[in-house]
N, C-alpha and C positions, 0 to 999 in steps of 0.2 A: 761172684767169681769162683771158678773152680780152682782147687789147690792140689798139688801133687803130694801124696801122703807117703811116709816111710813104709817099707815092707813090714807087714804084720803077720802074725800067725794066721794061717788059713787063707792068705792071699798070695797067689803065685806072683813071682817077679814078672813085671811087664803086663800083669792083668789089669782090668778096669777097676776103678775105685767105686765101691758100692755107693749108691745114691744117698743112703742115710749118713754115710761118712762125709760126703760133700756138704750136706746141709749143716753138719755139726762143725765144719771148719770155719774158724773166724776169718772174715774178709778183711783185707788191709785197707786202712784209710789212705786218702790221697789229697793232693793239692790241686787247685784249679785257679787259673788266672784268667780274667775276662777284661777285654778292652773294647770300648765302643763310644757311642755318643747318645745323648738324651736331649729332649726338648724340655727345658725346665722353666716353670713359671713361678715367680715369687708372689707372695700374697698381695702386695701393692705398695706403691710409693705415693705418699700423701704430702702435699706441700702447701703452706700458707705464706705467701709472699708479703713482706711488709712494704708499705708504700711511703716513699719519701716526698712525693709530689703533693703539695698542699696549695689551697687557694691563695695563700699569701704570696706565692711565687709568681702568680699571674698579676702583673701590674699594668695599670693605665694611668694617664694623667688625671689630676684632680679636677681640672677645669677651672673656670673663673666664676666667682660669685661676688658681684658688687652692686650696690644700689644705683649708682650712676646718676645721682640727683644733684651733683655739685653745681651744675649750671642753672637748675630750675628751683633749687631750695626745697626744704621740707614743706609739705602741704599746709601744716598748721602753724607755721612760723613766718613772720614777715621777712621778706627777702627780696633782693634784686634777682629777678628771674629772666633768663635768656632762653628762648625757644628757637627752633629751626624756622618758625614762621611768625616770629614777633617777639615781644618782651613785655613784662609787667614788672616795673621797678618801683622803688620807693621815691616819694617826693618829700619835700621838707616837712609836711604835716601828717604824713601817713600814720606814724606810730602815735602821735599825740592826739590826733583828731579822728580816731575810730577806724583807721585802716584803709581809707580810700586813697587812691592815687590818680593823678592825671598823667603820670609818667609811664605811658604804655603805648604800644603800637601793634598793628597786625598787618599781614601781607595779602590775604586773599578773602574776597567776599564770602567764599564757601565756608569760612570759619564761623560765620554768624548763622545761628539756627535757633529758632523758637525762643528768643530772648536770652540766649547764651552765646558766649564767645569762646571758642575752643583754640587751644594752643598745643603744639606737639614738640616733645624734646626728651632729654635724658639719654644716657648712654650706659644703662645698667647691663649686667650679664648674670646668667644663672646656668647651673649645670645640674642634670639629673642623672644619677648613677644607678645601675642595676648589677646584680651579681648572683650567680647560681653555681653550685658545684655538686658533684656526685662522687662518692667514694665507695667502691665495691670491695668485698673481701678478696676476691681473686683466688680462693682456695681451689685446688684441683688435685686429681688423683690419676694415676696410671699404673699399669702392671708390667714391670720389667720382666722380660723373658728372653731366652737365647738358647742356641744349640750349645750344649756343654759336653766336653769330653769327660770320660770317667774311666777309672781302673778299679777292678774288684778282685780281691784275693780271698779264696775260700779253702777251708779244711773240712773235708767230709769223711765221716766214719760210718760205713754201712752197718745197719742193724740186722737187716735181712736182705733178700734179693730185691726188694722193692723200696725199702725205706732206709734213709740215712739221716744222721744229724751232724752238726758241725758248727763252725764259726765263720762269719763273713766280715771282712773289713773292706771299706771302700773309700775312694777319694774322687772328688769331682771338682771341676773349675768352671765357673760361670763369669762371663764379662758382659755387662749390659749397660745401656744408657737410655735415658729418656729426656726429652726437651719439650718445652712449650713456651709460647709467647702470648701475651695478652695485655689488656689494659684494665687498670683498676681505678683510674681517676680521670675525671673530665671536669672542666670548669669554663665558665664564660663570664665576661665582664663587659659592660657597655656604659657609655656616657653620652648624653645628648646635650649639646650646648645651645643656649638661647640668648638672644639679645632682649633687653627690656626697654620698651618704648612707651613713654607715658603720654597720656592725654589729660590736660587740665581744662576744666570747663568753668568759666566765670559767669556769674549771674549779672546781667546788665542792669537789672532793677529798673527797667523802663527806659534806660538810656539808649538813644539811637546813635550807634557809632558812626563816625565819619566814614565816607566811602574809602574802600581799600585802594591802594595801600595807604595806611595812616601811620604817622609817627608822632607821638606826643613828646613832651620834654620835661626836664626836671623843674624848670621854672614855671611852666604852664603859661596861662591857664588852659583848661581843656575839659572835656567830659570826664567824669570820675567813675572809676570802677574799683571794686575791692582788690586789695593786694593778695588776699587769700582766695584760692580757687574753691568754688562750691563743691567740686567733685574731682577726684583724681583716679584714673583707671590706668591699668598697665596691660600691654600686649606683649606676647612672648614669641616672636618669630624664631624659628630654628636657624642657628648660624653655623652648625657643624657638629662634630662629635668624634667618638673613638669607640671601636669595638675590638675585642680580643677573645680568643678561645684557646683552650689548652687541653691536651690529653697526654697520658703517659704510655709507655710500652715497656713491659717487664719481660725479659728473656731469662729463663731458668734452664740450666744444663746440668743434669745429674748423671753420674756414672758410678758403677760399683764393680769391683772384682770380688768374687765370693768363692772361697775355698771351703769345701765341706768334707769332714772326716767322719766315717761311720764305722761302728763296731757292734755286732750283736750275734746271737745264736741263729742258726738256720736249720731248716727242715726240708728234705727233698723226698719226692715220691717218683719212682721210675716205673714206666710201663712201656716195654719195648724200647722204641727210640724216643719216646716222649718223656720229658722231665718236667715235673711241676715243683716249684720252689716257693718257699715263704721264709721271710726273715723280719726281725724287728730288733730295735736296739737304740743305742745312744748316738748322738751326733755332736760335733762341735763345728759351728759355722763361723768362719773368720771373714768379716766384711771390711774391705778397704774401699771407702767411699769418698767422693768429692762432689761439691755443689758450687756452681758459679752463677751468680745472679747479677744482671745489669738492668738498670732502669734509666730511661731517657724521657725527659719532659720536652714536648713539642708545643710550640705556640704559633698561632696564626693571628695576624693583625689586619683588621679592616678588610677581611675577605681574601687576603693573600695566602700563599702557600705556607703550610706548616713548616717551621724550622726548629732545629734543635736549640733549646735554650740552656739546658743543664743536664748532667748525667751523673750517675752513681754506679759503683761496682763493688760487690762483695764476693768473697769466696771462702769456703770452709772445707775441711777434710778431716778424716779420722779413721781409726781402725778399731773394730770391736769384735770380741770373741763371744759368741752366744751359744750356750748349750741347748740341746733339743733332743727330740726323739724321731725315729723313722719307722715306717712299716712298708714292706715291699713284697710283691708277688711276681713270679716269673714263669715263663713257659719256654722250654728249650727243646731242641731237636739234636740228637746225637748223630754226628756225621761219621765218626770213626772211633777207634779206641781212645784217641787223644783229643779229637776236635769236635766241637759242637757250636751251635749258634743259639741265641736266646733273645727274647724280648721281655720287657718288664714294665710294670707300673709301680709308682712309689709316691708316698706322701711324707713330706718332712714337716714336723711341727717344731717351731722355734719362736723365740721372742722377737721383739721389734728393736731396731736400731734408731736412736734419736739423732736427728740431724739439725744443725744450726749453721747459719751464715749471716753475719750482720744481725739485723733484727728479725730476719725470717727464720722459720723453723718448720720441721716436718718429721716424718718417720718412714722407715722402710720395714715392711713386714716380711720376715724371712720364710714363713711357712708357705708351702705351695706344693703343687703336683708336678710330677715328672713322668715322662714315658720315653723309652729308649730301647736300644738293642745293641748287641755286641757279639764278638767271637771269643770262644773260650778254648784254652789249651790245658789239658790235664797232665799232671806229672807226679 
C-alpha cells in the first residue's frame, strides 16, 4: 500500500513521494472475515452390532416318543398279545410247560408264509429333530459427510508488497447421519413325526394252522405255537411334523453434530489479483452424537409368512471434545479493495470418538478432508 508522508526537507508541498520512501513505509495490518460452505468428509463410522436373537428363541414342539407295545407285550417276555389281525395269549400251561400256547388266533390266510405266522400291531410313536443356525458379525462401516457452513476470521500483517503473515481462526458446523439395516442371525428347526408299527413272526415249527379266520381258546385244546415271537421288526411311517425358521433384522441409525474450532498462523502471497494462502494449527472438535439400534426377530412356521416374534431397542448418546490439528491451502481472487472470493482445501487430523449403545459398540473417526469456498470482506 502507498502511504502519504509528512513534508520533508527537499520535498515540495504537493509533490510526489519518492519511490524509495514508499518502499520504506510500513504497511498496515488488516482484518478479513470469510463466510462460506464446505463439503466435509469424516474418516469413517464403524459399527459392530450385538445380536440378541439366539437359537433358543426359536421353539418347536418336542413331539412324541413312545414304544407303544402295551397291547402286544415285550418280545422276550411271556404276555397276552393282542394284534390288529389276531392274538397270541397265554394258556394255563404256557409258563410252566415251555412257553407254548393254544390260545391264539389269526384273521387272514396271507399271514401264513413259509412256515411262519405274522401278526401286526402296536401304536408306538417317534420324533426326529433337526436344527441349524448361523450367527454373523454384522460389522459395517460408512463415511459420514455433509455440506457444512463455516466462518473464518484472519489478521494479516504485510511484510512487503507480496508477502504477509498473520493468524487465522475458524469455526465450522457439520450435521450428518448414516443408517443401515441388515441381518446377523438365521436359524431353522424341524421335527418329523413317525408312527411305529410292529410285525411279529411266529415259527409254526411244522404246525399247520387251521384255515383263517381261526380263534383258539384259553381252555383249548388246539394246535400249539410259542407265545414268544421268533422275530419282531418295526416300520416307521411318517405321521406328521413341524418346521420353523427365523431371522433377525437390525436397524442402526447414527447422527452427529460436529463443531470445529481452529486457530493457527497463516501465510499469504499476493500477485496481482491472485492470493495464495496457507495455514496450519490446532483444532478442537466437539462431537454431539446419538445411536439408536432396534432388533426384531421374525419367525415362519410350516412355510407360512414370517411374523414378528420379539424385539429389542437400545439407544445411546454423548458429547466428546477431541483436540487435533489442521492444515489448509487456499486460492483467492481479489474483486475490490474490500471484497474477494476464495476456494480452499483442508485436512483435519483428530482422534476417534468411542460409541456404545446396549451391547453394541463402534467408533467415529473425526479426521478427514474438506473442500469449500467463500466470500471475504476486509476491514
